[in-house]
C-alpha positions in Angstrom: 2.6 -22.1 20.2 3.8 -25.5 21.6 2.1 -28.0 23.7 -1.5 -26.8 23.6 -4.3 -27.3 21.2 -4.0 -25.2 18.0 -6.6 -22.5 17.6 -9.6 -22.9 15.4 -8.9 -22.5 11.7 -10.0 -19.4 10.0 -11.6 -21.3 7.1 -14.3 -22.8 9.3 -16.6 -19.8 8.9 -16.4 -20.1 5.1 -17.0 -23.8 5.2 -20.1 -23.3 7.4 -21.4 -20.6 5.0 -20.9 -23.0 2.1 -22.9 -25.7 3.9 -25.7 -23.2 4.9 -27.7 -23.9 1.7 -27.6 -27.7 2.3 -28.0 -28.5 6.0 -29.8 -26.5 8.6 -30.5 -26.9 12.2 -34.0 -26.5 13.6 -35.0 -25.0 16.9 -35.3 -28.4 18.5 -31.7 -29.4 17.5 -32.7 -32.0 15.0 -31.3 -32.1 11.5 -33.5 -30.9 8.6 -33.0 -30.5 4.9 -33.4 -27.0 3.5 -35.3 -26.1 0.3 -32.2 -26.0 -1.8 -31.6 -29.7 -1.1 -35.2 -30.8 -1.5 -35.4 -29.1 -4.9 -32.9 -31.5 -6.5 -34.0 -35.0 -7.5 -32.3 -38.4 -6.8 -29.8 -39.7 -9.3 -31.4 -41.6 -12.2 -31.1 -45.3 -12.3 -30.8 -46.0 -8.6 -33.4 -48.5 -7.5 -32.5 -48.3 -3.9 -33.1 -44.6 -3.8 -36.3 -45.0 -5.9 -37.7 -47.4 -3.4 -36.7 -45.1 -0.5 -37.4 -41.4 -1.4 -36.2 -40.1 1.9 -32.8 -41.8 1.7 -31.2 -39.7 -1.0 -31.3 -36.3 0.9 -29.6 -37.9 3.9 -26.8 -39.4 1.8 -26.3 -36.0 0.1 -26.1 -34.3 3.4 -23.6 -36.8 4.7 -21.4 -36.3 1.6 -21.4 -32.6 1.9 -20.6 -32.9 5.6 -17.6 -35.1 4.9 -16.3 -32.6 2.4 -16.6 -29.7 4.8 -15.0 -31.8 7.5 -12.0 -32.5 5.3 -11.7 -28.8 4.4 -11.6 -27.8 8.1 -9.0 -30.4 8.9 -6.8 -29.3 6.0 -7.1 -25.7 7.2 -6.2 -26.7 10.7 -3.1 -28.5 9.6 -2.0 -25.5 7.6 -2.6 -23.2 10.5 -0.5 -25.4 12.9 2.4 -25.5 10.3 2.3 -21.7 10.1 2.4 -21.3 13.8 5.4 -23.6 14.1 7.2 -21.9 11.3 8.9 -18.5 11.4 7.1 -17.1 8.5 4.9 -14.9 10.7 8.0 -13.4 12.3 9.5 -12.7 8.9 6.2 -10.9 7.9 6.4 -8.8 11.1 10.0 -8.0 10.4 9.1 -7.0 6.8 6.3 -4.8 8.1 8.7 -3.2 10.6 11.2 -2.6 7.8 8.6 -1.0 5.6 7.3 1.1 8.5 10.8 2.3 9.2 11.3 3.2 5.5 8.1 5.2 5.5 9.2 7.2 8.5 12.6 7.7 7.0 11.1 9.1 3.8 8.8 11.3 5.8 11.7 13.0 7.7 14.2 13.0 4.8 13.0 16.5 3.8 14.0 17.9 7.2 17.6 16.8 6.8 18.2 17.2 3.1 19.4 20.4 1.5 21.7 22.1 4.0 23.0 20.8 7.3 19.8 19.6 9.1 20.2 18.2 12.6 18.6 14.7 12.7 18.9 14.4 16.5 16.0 16.8 17.0 13.7 14.5 15.1 14.2 11.5 17.4 11.4 12.5 19.8 8.9 13.0 17.0 10.1 9.8 15.3 9.7 7.8 18.6 6.1 9.0 19.1 5.2 8.3 15.5 6.7 4.8 15.7 4.8 4.1 18.9 1.5 5.3 17.4 1.9 2.9 14.5 2.7 -0.1 16.7 -0.3 -1.9 18.2 -0.2 -1.7 22.0 3.0 0.4 22.1 1.3 3.5 23.7 0.5 3.0 27.4 -1.6 5.2 29.7 0.6 5.7 32.8 -2.4 6.2 35.0 -4.2 2.9 34.4 -1.1 1.0 33.0 -3.2 -0.2 30.0 -2.8 0.0 26.2 -4.2 3.0 24.4 -6.4 1.7 21.5 -7.5 3.4 18.3 -11.1 3.8 19.3 -10.5 5.3 22.8 -10.7 8.9 23.7 -7.3 10.3 24.7 -5.6 13.5 25.9 -2.0 14.5 25.2 0.2 16.6 27.5 1.6 19.8 25.9 4.7 19.5 28.0 5.9 15.9 27.7 3.4 14.9 24.9 2.6 11.7 26.9 -0.8 10.2 26.0 -3.5 9.3 28.6 -7.0 8.0 28.4 -9.4 11.0 28.6 -11.3 9.4 31.5 -8.1 8.7 33.4 -6.8 12.2 33.1 -10.1 13.7 34.1 -10.2 11.6 37.3 -6.5 12.5 37.9 -7.2 16.2 37.6 -10.3 16.0 39.8 -8.4 14.2 42.6 -5.4 16.5 42.4 -7.6 19.6 42.8 -9.4 18.0 45.7 -6.2 17.2 47.5 -4.8 20.7 47.0 -8.0 22.5 48.2 -8.9 20.2 51.0 -6.6 21.7 53.7 -8.1 25.2 53.0 -10.6 26.9 55.3 -14.0 28.0 54.2 -12.7 31.6 54.0 -9.8 30.8 51.7 -11.7 28.3 49.5 -12.3 29.6 46.0 -10.0 32.6 46.3 -7.1 31.0 44.4 -7.1 28.9 41.2 -5.0 26.0 42.3 -3.4 24.0 39.4 -3.2 20.3 38.8 0.0 18.6 37.5 0.7 16.2 34.6 1.3 12.7 36.0 4.6 12.3 34.1 6.3 15.7 33.7 4.4 17.6 36.5 3.6 20.4 34.1 0.9 22.5 35.8 -2.5 23.2 34.3 -5.2 25.6 35.5 -8.6 24.3 36.7 -10.2 25.7 33.6 -7.8 23.7 31.4 -9.1 20.3 32.7 -9.9 18.3 29.5 -13.6 17.6 28.9 -13.7 16.7 25.2 -11.8 14.4 22.9 -9.7 16.2 20.3 -7.2 15.2 17.7 -3.5 15.9 18.2 -3.6 19.3 16.5 -6.9 20.3 18.3 -8.9 21.1 15.2 -11.4 18.2 15.1 -13.5 17.0 18.0 -14.0 13.2 18.2 -11.9 12.3 15.1 -13.1 9.3 13.2 -11.2 6.0 13.3 -9.4 5.7 10.0 -7.1 2.7 9.4 -5.1 4.7 6.8 -4.2 7.5 9.3 -2.2 7.7 12.5 -4.5 6.7 15.4 -6.3 9.7 17.0 -5.3 11.9 14.0 -7.7 14.0 11.9 -5.5 13.7 8.8 -5.3 17.5 8.3 -2.2 19.6 8.3 -1.0 20.2 11.9 -0.4 24.0 11.6 0.8 24.3 15.2 3.3 27.1 16.0 6.9 25.9 16.3 8.7 26.1 19.6 10.7 28.3 19.8 8.4 30.4 17.6 9.8 31.4 14.2 6.6 32.6 12.5 6.0 29.4 10.6 3.7 26.4 11.3 4.1 22.7 11.2 3.6 21.1 7.8 3.1 17.5 8.9 -0.3 15.9 9.0 -1.9 15.8 12.5 0.7 13.8 14.5 1.6 12.8 18.1 4.6 14.2 19.9 6.4 17.5 19.4 6.5 19.1 16.0 9.8 18.6 14.2 12.1 21.5 13.5 10.9 24.1 11.0 11.6 22.9 7.4 11.0 26.3 5.7 13.8 27.7 3.6 14.9 31.2 4.5 17.8 33.4 3.3 20.1 34.2 6.2 23.7 35.3 6.7 26.3 34.0 9.1 26.9 35.1 12.7 29.5 37.7 11.8 27.4 39.1 8.9 30.4 38.8 6.5 29.1 36.1 4.2 26.3 36.6 1.7 22.8 35.3 2.6 22.2 31.7 1.6 19.0 29.6 1.6 18.8 27.3 4.7 16.2 25.6 6.8 14.5 27.9 9.3 15.4 25.5 12.1 19.1 25.7 11.2 19.3 29.2 9.9 22.1 30.2 12.3 25.4 29.1 10.7 29.0 29.9 10.7 31.2 30.9 7.8 34.3 29.6 9.6 36.1 32.9 9.0 37.8 34.8 11.8 35.3 36.8 13.8 37.4 40.1 13.9 35.3 41.9 16.4 37.2 44.1 19.0 37.3 42.5 22.4 36.5 44.1 25.8 40.2 44.8 26.4 40.0 47.3 23.5 43.4 46.2 22.2 42.9 42.9 20.4 40.4 41.4 18.0 38.6 38.1 18.3 40.5 35.4 16.4 37.9 32.6 16.9 35.9 31.4 13.9 32.5 33.0 13.2 30.4 32.3 16.2 27.1 33.2 17.9 26.7 35.4 20.9 29.4 37.6 22.6 33.0 37.0 22.0 35.0 35.2 24.7 37.4 37.1 27.0 40.7 38.0 25.5 43.0 34.9 25.9 46.3 36.9 25.7 48.6 37.5 28.7 50.3 40.8 29.6 52.1 42.4 32.6 49.7 44.6 34.5 49.9 46.6 37.8 47.5 46.1 40.7 45.0 48.8 41.7 47.4 50.4 44.2 50.3 50.1 41.7 52.8 48.5 44.2 53.0 45.1 42.4 53.2 44.0 38.7 52.2 40.5 37.5 51.4 38.6 34.2 47.7 38.3 33.9 45.0 37.8 31.3 44.3 40.8 29.1 40.6 40.3 29.8 41.0 41.1 33.5 43.3 44.2 33.8 42.1 45.3 37.3 43.3 43.2 40.3 44.1 43.7 43.9 47.2 42.6 45.8 47.2 41.4 49.4 49.0 44.3 50.9 47.3 46.8 53.3 47.4 50.4 52.1 49.2 51.8 55.2 49.1 55.4 54.0 48.8 58.1 56.7 45.3 59.5 57.1 44.7 63.3 57.2 44.6 63.2 61.0 48.2 62.2 61.1 47.7 59.7 63.9 46.3 56.7 62.1 47.1 54.8 58.9 44.7 53.4 56.1 43.7 49.9 56.9 42.1 49.1 53.5 43.6 46.5 51.2 45.0 47.7 47.8 42.5 50.3 46.7 42.2 53.1 44.2 41.8 56.8 44.9 42.3 58.7 48.2 42.1 56.9 51.5 39.4 59.2 52.9 39.0 60.8 56.4 39.9 59.1 59.7 36.9 57.0 60.9 37.4 58.3 64.5 37.2 62.0 63.6 34.0 64.0 64.0 31.1 63.4 66.4 30.8 60.0 68.0 28.0 58.4 70.1 28.3 56.4 73.3 27.5 52.6 73.2 23.8 53.1 74.0 23.5 55.9 71.4 21.9 58.4 73.7 24.8 60.9 74.1 27.2 62.3 71.4 30.8 63.5 72.0 33.3 65.7 70.1 36.7 64.2 70.9 40.1 63.9 69.2 40.6 60.7 67.2 43.2 59.6 69.7 40.6 59.3 72.6 37.9 56.7 73.0 34.2 57.6 73.6 33.2 57.1 77.3 29.9 55.6 78.6 27.1 58.0 79.4 26.0 56.3 82.7 22.3 56.2 81.6 20.4 52.9 81.3 21.0 50.9 78.1 17.2 50.5 77.1 18.0 48.3 74.1 15.4 45.7 73.2 16.5 42.3 74.2 16.2 39.1 72.1 12.8 38.3 73.4 11.5 41.4 71.6 9.4 42.5 74.7 11.6 43.7 77.4 14.6 46.2 77.4 18.1 46.0 78.8 18.1 47.4 82.4 21.9 47.8 82.7 23.8 51.0 82.5 25.3 52.1 79.2 27.9 49.4 78.3 30.1 48.1 75.6 29.4 44.7 74.0 26.1 42.7 73.6 23.3 42.8 76.2 22.5 39.8 78.4 19.6 37.4 78.0 16.2 38.4 79.3 15.8 37.0 82.9 12.4 38.4 83.8 9.7 35.9 84.9 6.4 36.1 82.9 3.2 34.0 82.6 3.8 32.1 79.3 1.2 30.0 77.4 2.3 26.8 75.6 2.2 26.5 71.8 -1.1 24.6 71.7 -2.7 27.1 74.1 -4.0 24.5 76.6 -1.5 25.3 79.5 0.1 28.3 81.2 3.2 28.6 83.5 5.4 31.3 85.1 9.0 31.0 83.9 12.0 33.1 82.6 11.2 35.0 79.5 14.1 33.6 77.4 13.0 30.0 77.9 10.3 28.5 75.5 7.3 26.7 77.0 6.1 23.4 75.4 3.6 21.2 77.2 3.5 17.4 76.9 0.1 17.1 75.4 0.0 15.3 72.0 -2.1 16.6 69.1 -5.0 14.4 68.2 -5.9 16.0 64.9 -5.9 14.0 61.6 -3.2 15.1 59.2 -4.0 16.0 55.6 -3.6 12.3 54.6 -6.9 11.7 56.5 -5.4 8.5 57.9 -2.9 9.3 60.7 -3.1 11.5 63.8 -0.6 14.3 64.2 0.8 13.1 67.6 3.2 16.0 67.9 3.7 17.5 71.3 2.2 20.9 72.0 1.0 21.4 68.3 -0.1 24.8 67.3 -2.9 23.4 65.1 -1.1 23.8 61.8 -0.2 20.2 61.6 2.7 19.4 59.3 2.2 16.9 56.4 2.2 13.3 57.2 5.8 12.0 57.5 4.9 8.3 57.1 5.3 6.5 53.8 2.2 5.7 51.7 3.1 2.1 51.1 0.1 1.4 48.9 0.6 -1.0 45.9 0.8 1.0 42.7 -1.0 0.2 39.5 2.0 -1.8 38.2 1.3 -4.4 41.0 5.1 -4.6 41.5 6.0 -1.7 43.7 4.6 0.3 46.6 4.1 4.1 46.6 7.4 5.7 47.8 5.8 9.1 48.5 4.6 10.3 51.8 1.2 9.4 53.0 -1.3 11.3 50.9 -4.9 11.3 49.8 -6.3 10.2 46.5 -4.6 8.2 43.8 -0.9 7.5 43.9 1.4 8.8 41.2 2.3 6.4 38.4 5.1 4.0 39.0 8.3 5.8 38.0 10.2 2.6 37.5 10.9 1.0 34.1 11.3 -2.7 33.5 13.6 -4.4 31.1 11.8 -6.8 28.7 14.3 -9.2 27.2 14.2 -11.5 24.2 14.8 -15.3 24.7 18.6 -15.0 24.6 18.7 -11.8 26.7 20.8 -9.7 24.3 18.0 -7.5 23.1 16.3 -5.4 25.8 13.6 -2.7 25.7 12.5 -0.6 28.6 8.7 -0.4 29.2 6.7 1.3 32.1 6.6 -1.0 35.1 3.5 -3.2 34.9 3.5 -3.4 31.1 6.0 -6.3 31.0 3.2 -8.8 31.3 1.3 -7.6 28.3 4.0 -6.1 26.0 5.3 -8.3 23.2 9.0 -9.3 23.6 11.4 -7.3 21.4 12.5 -8.5 18.0 16.0 -9.8 18.5 18.4 -9.7 15.6 20.7 -12.2 17.1 20.8 -15.7 15.7 19.2 -18.6 17.7 21.8 -20.5 19.6 19.8 -23.6 20.4 21.2 -27.0 19.3 19.4 -28.7 16.4 16.8 -31.4 17.1 17.3 -33.3 13.9 20.2 -35.3 12.5 21.9 -32.2 11.1 25.0 -30.9 12.9 23.8 -27.3 12.6 20.4 -25.8 12.2 19.2 -23.1 9.8 20.0 -19.6 10.7 17.1 -17.8 12.2 16.6 -15.1 14.7 16.2 -15.5 18.4 12.6 -16.5 19.4 10.5 -18.0 22.1 8.9 -21.4 21.9 10.1 -24.2 19.7 12.4 -23.7 16.8 10.8 -23.7 13.3 11.0 -27.0 11.4 14.3 -27.6 9.8 14.2 -26.8 6.1 17.7 -28.0 5.2 18.1 -30.9 2.6 18.0 -34.3 4.3 21.2 -35.6 2.6 20.8 -39.1 3.9 22.3 -41.8 1.7 19.5 -43.8 -0.1 19.8 -47.5 -1.2 20.7 -46.4 -4.7 23.6 -44.4 -3.4 22.2 -40.9 -4.0 21.5 -38.4 -1.3 18.0 -37.5 -0.2 17.3 -34.0 -1.6 14.0 -33.2 0.1 13.7 -31.0 3.2 14.5 -32.5 6.6 11.6 -34.7 7.7 12.8 -35.9 11.2 10.1 -33.8 12.8 7.2 -33.8 10.4 3.7 -33.1 11.5 1.4 -36.1 11.0 -2.3 -36.0 11.7 -3.6 -38.7 13.9 -6.5 -40.6 12.4 -9.0 -43.0 13.8 -9.0 -41.5 17.3 -12.6 -40.4 17.2 -15.5 -41.3 15.0 -18.4 -38.8 14.8 -21.8 -40.1 15.7 -23.6 -38.2 13.0 -23.6 -35.0 11.0 -25.0 -33.1 14.0 -21.8 -33.6 16.0 -19.3 -30.8 15.8 -15.9 -32.0 14.4 -13.1 -32.0 16.9 -9.9 -30.2 16.3 -7.4 -32.4 14.3 -4.6 -33.7 16.4 -1.0 -33.6 15.0 2.1 -35.3 16.2 5.7 -34.8 15.3 7.4 -37.9 14.0 10.3 -38.9 11.7 9.1 -40.0 8.2 11.1 -42.3 5.9 12.9 -40.8 3.0 10.8 -40.7 -0.2 11.8 -42.7 -3.3 14.9 -41.4 -5.1 13.9 -39.0 -7.8 17.3 -38.3 -9.3 16.9 -38.3 -13.1 18.7 -41.2 -14.8 18.9 -41.3 -18.6 17.1 -44.5 -19.8 16.6 -45.6 -23.4 13.2 -46.9 -24.5 12.7 -50.5 -25.7 12.6 -49.5 -29.4 15.7 -47.2 -29.0 13.7 -44.1 -30.1 14.6 -41.8 -27.3 16.6 -41.4 -24.1 14.5 -39.8 -21.3 15.4 -38.9 -17.7 13.5 -41.1 -15.3 13.4 -41.1 -11.5 16.0 -43.3 -10.0 13.4 -45.6 -8.3 11.8 -46.4 -11.7 14.8 -46.3 -14.0 14.3 -49.4 -16.3 13.6 -49.8 -20.0 10.1 -48.6 -21.0 7.9 -48.2 -24.0 7.7 -44.7 -25.3 4.2 -45.5 -26.9 5.4 -44.5 -30.3 5.2 -46.8 -33.4 8.2 -49.1 -33.8 9.1 -47.5 -37.2 11.7 -50.1 -38.3 11.8 -50.8 -42.0 10.1 -54.1 -43.0 11.3 -56.5 -45.6 9.2 -54.8 -48.3 11.4 -51.8 -48.0 8.3 -49.6 -48.3 6.5 -49.7 -44.9 7.6 -49.6 -41.2 6.5 -51.6 -38.2 3.3 -50.1 -36.8 3.5 -51.9 -33.5 3.9 -49.9 -30.2 7.5 -49.5 -29.1 8.7 -53.0 -28.3 11.9 -55.0 -27.8 13.7 -56.1 -31.0 16.2 -59.0 -31.0 19.3 -58.4 -33.1 20.1 -61.5 -35.2 23.4 -60.1 -36.3 25.6 -57.9 -34.2 26.5 -55.9 -37.3 22.9 -55.5 -38.4 21.5 -52.0 -38.8 19.5 -50.8 -35.8 16.7 -49.5 -38.2 15.9 -52.9 -39.7 12.9 -55.0 -38.5 13.4 -57.9 -36.3 11.5 -61.2 -35.7 9.2 -59.3 -33.2 8.1 -56.8 -35.8 4.9 -57.2 -37.9 4.8 -58.6 -41.5 3.8 -56.3 -44.4 0.4 -57.4 -45.8 -0.4 -54.3 -47.9 -0.8 -53.9 -51.6 1.8 -52.2 -53.7 1.4 -48.5 -53.1 4.3 -47.2 -55.1 3.6 -44.2 -57.4 2.5 -45.2 -61.0 3.8 -43.4 -64.1 2.0 -40.2 -64.9 -1.3 -41.0 -66.7 -1.4 -44.7 -65.7 -4.6 -45.4 -63.7 -3.9 -49.1 -63.1 -2.6 -50.7 -59.9 0.5 -52.8 -59.7 -0.3 -56.5 -60.2 2.2 -57.6 -57.5 1.8 -57.3 -53.7 4.0 -54.8 -51.8 7.5 -55.5 -53.0 11.0 -53.9 -53.2 12.3 -52.4 -56.3 10.4 -51.0 -59.4 7.0 -52.2 -60.5 6.6 -54.1 -63.9 5.5 -52.2 -67.1 1.8 -51.8 -67.7 0.4 -53.3 -71.0 -3.3 -52.8 -70.4 -5.4 -50.8 -73.0 -6.8 -47.4 -72.1 -10.3 -46.3 -73.4 -10.2 -42.5 -73.9 -12.0 -39.8 -76.0 -10.3 -37.8 -78.7 -9.7 -34.1 -78.4 -13.1 -33.2 -79.9 -14.9 -35.6 -77.5 -16.7 -37.3 -80.4 -14.8 -40.5 -80.9 -13.5 -43.3 -78.5 -9.9 -44.5 -79.0 -8.2 -47.6 -77.5 -4.5 -47.0 -76.8 -1.9 -49.2 -74.9 -1.1 -47.7 -71.4 2.6 -48.1 -71.9 2.6 -46.1 -75.2 0.6 -43.3 -73.7 2.7 -42.9 -70.6 6.0 -43.2 -72.4 5.1 -40.7 -75.2 6.1 -37.1 -75.2 3.7 -34.1 -75.8 3.8 -34.3 -79.6 3.3 -38.0 -79.7 0.4 -37.8 -77.2 -1.2 -35.1 -79.3 -1.2 -37.4 -82.4 -2.3 -40.5 -80.4 -5.4 -38.8 -78.9 -6.4 -37.2 -82.2 -9.3 -38.9 -84.3 -8.0 -37.3 -87.6 -11.3 -35.7 -88.4 -12.3 -32.0 -88.9 -12.8 -30.1 -85.7 -16.5 -29.7 -85.0 -16.1 -26.5 -82.8 -17.7 -23.2 -83.9 -15.5 -20.1 -84.1 -16.7 -16.7 -82.5 -17.6 -15.5 -85.9 -20.1 -18.4 -86.3 -18.2 -20.5 -88.8 -16.8 -24.0 -88.2 -13.1 -24.6 -87.4 -11.2 -25.8 -90.5 -8.4 -27.6 -88.5 -8.1 -31.4 -87.9 -9.1 -32.7 -84.3 -6.8 -30.9 -82.0 -6.4 -29.9 -78.3 -6.8 -26.5 -76.8 -8.8 -23.6 -78.4 -9.3 -23.2 -82.1 -7.4 -20.5 -84.1 -9.2 -17.2 -84.7 -8.0 -16.6 -88.3 -11.2 -17.6 -90.1 -10.7 -17.8 -93.9 -14.4 -17.9 -94.8 -15.6 -15.4 -97.5 -18.5 -13.0 -96.4 -20.5 -10.1 -97.9 -19.8 -6.6 -96.5 -22.6 -3.8 -97.0 -22.7 -0.1 -96.4 -25.0 1.5 -93.8 -27.9 2.1 -96.3 -27.5 -1.4 -97.6 -27.1 -0.2 -101.2 -23.4 -1.1 -101.7 -21.9 -4.6 -101.0 -18.4 -6.4 -101.2 -17.0 -9.9 -100.5 -14.0 -10.0 -98.0 -12.3 -12.6 -95.6 -14.1 -13.1 -92.2 -10.9 -12.7 -90.1 -10.3 -9.2 -91.6 -13.8 -8.0 -90.6 -13.3 -9.3 -87.1 -10.0 -7.5 -86.8 -11.6 -4.2 -88.1 -9.2 -3.8 -91.0 -12.0 -3.6 -93.8 -15.0 -1.2 -93.9 -17.5 0.0 -96.6 -18.7 3.7 -96.6 -21.8 5.2 -98.3 -21.1 7.3 -101.5 -22.8 10.7 -102.6 -25.8 8.9 -104.2 -26.6 7.1 -100.9 -26.6 10.4 -99.0 -29.0 12.1 -101.6 -31.4 9.3 -101.3 -31.4 9.6 -97.5 -32.2 13.3 -97.7 -35.2 12.9 -100.0 -36.6 10.1 -97.8 -36.4 12.4 -94.8 -38.3 15.3 -96.5 -41.1 12.9 -97.5 -41.5 11.8 -93.9 -41.7 15.4 -92.6 -44.5 16.3 -95.1 -46.5 13.3 -94.1 -46.2 14.1 -90.4 -47.3 17.7 -91.0 -50.4 16.7 -93.0 -51.4 14.2 -90.3 -51.2 16.9 -87.6 -53.5 19.4 -89.6 -56.0 16.7 -90.2 -56.1 16.0 -86.5 -56.8 19.6 -85.6 -59.7 19.8 -88.1 -61.3 16.8 -86.6 -61.0 18.1 -83.1 -62.6 21.4 -84.0 -65.6 19.7 -85.6 -66.2 17.6 -82.5 -66.0 20.7 -80.2 -68.6 22.6 -82.2 -71.0 19.7 -82.1 -70.6 19.3 -78.4 -71.3 23.0 -77.8 -74.5 22.9 -79.8 -75.9 20.0 -77.8 -75.0 21.7 -74.5 -76.9 25.0 -75.4 -80.2 23.2 -76.1 -80.3 21.5 -72.8 -79.8 24.6 -70.7 -82.7 26.5 -72.3 -85.3 23.8 -71.3 -84.3 23.8 -67.6 -84.6 27.5 -66.9 -87.6 28.6 -64.9 -89.9 31.4 -66.0 -90.0 33.2 -62.7 -86.2 33.3 -62.3 -84.7 36.7 -62.6 -82.1 37.0 -65.2 -78.7 38.3 -64.2 -76.2 39.7 -66.6 -73.1 37.4 -66.6 -69.6 38.1 -67.7 -68.0 36.3 -70.6 -65.9 34.3 -68.2 -68.9 33.0 -66.3 -70.6 32.0 -69.5 -67.8 30.0 -70.9 -65.8 28.9 -67.8 -67.4 25.5 -67.7 -66.8 24.9 -71.4 -63.1 24.8 -71.8 -61.6 22.2 -74.0 -58.0 21.2 -73.5 -56.3 19.1 -76.1 -54.3 16.4 -74.4 -52.4 14.1 -76.7 -54.7 14.8 -79.6 -58.0 14.3 -77.6 -60.3 17.2 -76.6 -61.1 17.2 -72.9 -64.1 19.3 -71.7 -63.9 20.7 -68.1 -67.4 21.1 -66.5 
C-alpha cells in the first residue's frame, strides 16, 4: 500500500465504454470520429464553426476526453484513499464475523437439546472454515493453494485435500518405488499399497483416484457454484457415521469428517435403572448418577460408584486375607484375595528324603523329582535308582549336535554344555567369491566390497562381503523440499520426497497473533487478523491516535477532530488534516486525446484549518429574525424580506428590502418607520361604508374618511323608474328606510302565476300569491258556472260538479254517436261488395277470349278456380290477390 504507484482505478473501464460512442481509434493509430459524433450538428450561431465544418467534431471530442480524464482521476483518488484507510480491513472483519455466525448456526442443532459435545465438531468446523476462506486450503504435495475450479481428492483417513494431478503422480511414484526392488518372478504377485502423503493411510493400487468427485462421492466433476462450499455438489452428504450407528450425515456435501450423529433416539442409562429419554444418537450413552449396585467380582460387596459404562472397577475395600499356603495373614484389597508369601514350602516329600522346594503353593506338593527312571547326561541310557543317588555317565560318545548345526560332539557322555566345534572345513565367504580352510565355529568374511547400486539408484552398497541382498541406503537424502526451506531428512530414496513436515509461524505486525501454516506457504498466505490495538506513535499533532487493530503498512489517516484554536477562539471541529492527500497538478500535459492519461500523483501534506463554521446568532438589518451564521461570516445581513415598518399614514408598511433603520429617539417603537424607509404615495384604500361606491377624496391618511354627500342614480324595485338619492342617506338608513327610499310609489307591474297583475305598490322581493281577482268557475260539461276569488281556485278549496241533468245529456249524446258509427260501417260494407262483383265480371270476360280451341279442358277444383280471386278487406279497402 505505501510508496508505490496506486493501482489503476476500477472506473476506467466504464469511462472508456462511455466514450466508445464518441471517439474511436483506427487501425493506423490515428483518431477518427464515429458515426454517433458525425450525426450531430454544430451549435447554432457559431460563425467560427460555420466557417470551419471540421473544427466542431474535434472540439466535442476534446471536451468528452477531458470529462473522462477528470472521472478517472477522481476514481484514482478515491481508490488511494480507500487503500490508506482501514475500511477494507473492517469489511474483512465483518465478513469473518458473519461467516463465523453462519457456521455457529449450522452446528447449533448438534449441541442443542441434551448434552451435546461441541469438541467433536472442531475438526469439521476447521475444514468448513478453511473451505470458505480463499487460499486457506493447501496441497501438501505442490505447496500451492487449492482453487475452486481445480480437481481435488480428499483422503478418507485425515481428510486432507490434494490436487487430483498431484495425488495421481504421488501414487504412481510410490507404487514404482515399492515394486522396483522385486524380481521378475515376484512382480505382480502382490498388490502393494501406496500411502497418503500426510497420515500414511494405505490405499490399494485399484484405489488410485482417476476421476474428480465431490466430497460425498455422488457427483462427478461438480460444477463451480459461488453459493456452495468449493468442490461440493450441494446435495445431502448421506455418508455413514463413524463409528457406525445406522444413520447417515444430514449436512450438505462438505469437507472433513462428518459431525456426530444428530438423530434423536430413546435410550436408557448405563445401569438400566432410569427410564428411556430422547437424546442425540452421538451422545446416547449417559449416566443417571445413581449408585451402580452391581455385585463386584469379590462376591461380597456391591459397586458404589455412580452409574457408569463398562465393567465395574475392582472392589476398593481392604480385608485380612491368608496367603495360598495359609502361613501368613495380611490386610489386602478385597479384589485380590489370592496371594503368595515369600516362604518356601519345606514340606517333606513322599520319599521321606527331600523337602518341597516350591514357594507358597496350594494343594499337595507332588512326588519327588528324583524318583522313577532317570537318563544319563547324553540321554542314551536310563537307570532305576533311589532318589538319594545321582545318575552316572554311560561312557558312550555324546553325539549331541554342536552350535554349528553340522557336526556332533565327539566327547564321552558328560555333564554340562558341549564345547565349540573345532573341526577344519572349507568355508565360502558370504558373497561367494572366495573359499578358505578354517575352524568351523569361525565365520568367514572376505574384504571385497559390493559394487551394486542400492535401491536409491544413486549410491553403491560398498559393504564388505555382501550377500547380494543389499540393505537400504543409509545416507541422508538431502534434497530441497517443495517448501524451499528445508532438506529431506529421510534416507536416500527414489522418486519425490515426502511433504515437509514442518510448520511455520506467520505473525502479525506486532507479533502477538500467530497462525501455523505448512512450511512454504508463509510467502503466499495472508497475515492473521490481529485483534490487538496498534501501538505505533501518532504521526499528527494529536497525543494519541485512533484505536485500530494491528496492521502492516502505514496507519490509516487520523480521523480525530483537529481541535486547533482558530483566530476567532473556537476549536477546529473537522477531522485531522495534518496528512491530507493532495493531487499534484501541472506535472504533465497531454499532447493530445490519443495519449493515455497517466496515473494521478498524490502527496501527503498538512492543510490549513478551514474557516470557522461555529453557528453565531446574528440579527438581520431590519431586526426581523435572528439566524445562526458561520463564525467567519457573522455580521449583520439583509434577510431579503420587506421592511414592514408602519409608515406615517398608519395604513401601509415599508416595501423596501430589509435595510438599516436609524432610531431618532431611543424610546421610539422598533416597528415605526425611519428616515431610510419609503414614503406612502398611495390613494386612500380604507373600506367604504356598505353601499357607497365612491372613493375617498383624500390621499392615504390616518383616521376615518369624511362623509360622502354625492348623489346615487339607482333604479326602483320594479326596475321601471330612475331615482336620485344622496349616498349618505342610503348608506346610513336601515332596512325599512331603504325599502321606502328605493320604491317609486307606483303599482307593481309584475304578473302573478295565475296571470293577473300584482295589486301591491312597488316593492322588493317576490309578489304575494293571494290574488283577489274574481273569476268564473264552470263544470266539466260547461253547462254550470260560478264567480269565485282567484286565490281560492289556486289553493283548490273551491270546485263545481255536474248535476243529474248534465249526466243525462252526456248519455244521449253518446248513444247518437254510436248509431252514426254503426250506419257508416254498414254503408262501407255495401260499397265494397258492389266493387267486388264488378271486378269479378270483368275478369271472367277476359279469360274466355284467351283460351285456345285445341286445349284439353281439365276439371278443376273449386279452390283452383277461385284461389287467385281472393279479396281481403284491409282498413275498409278490398285487396285482390292474383
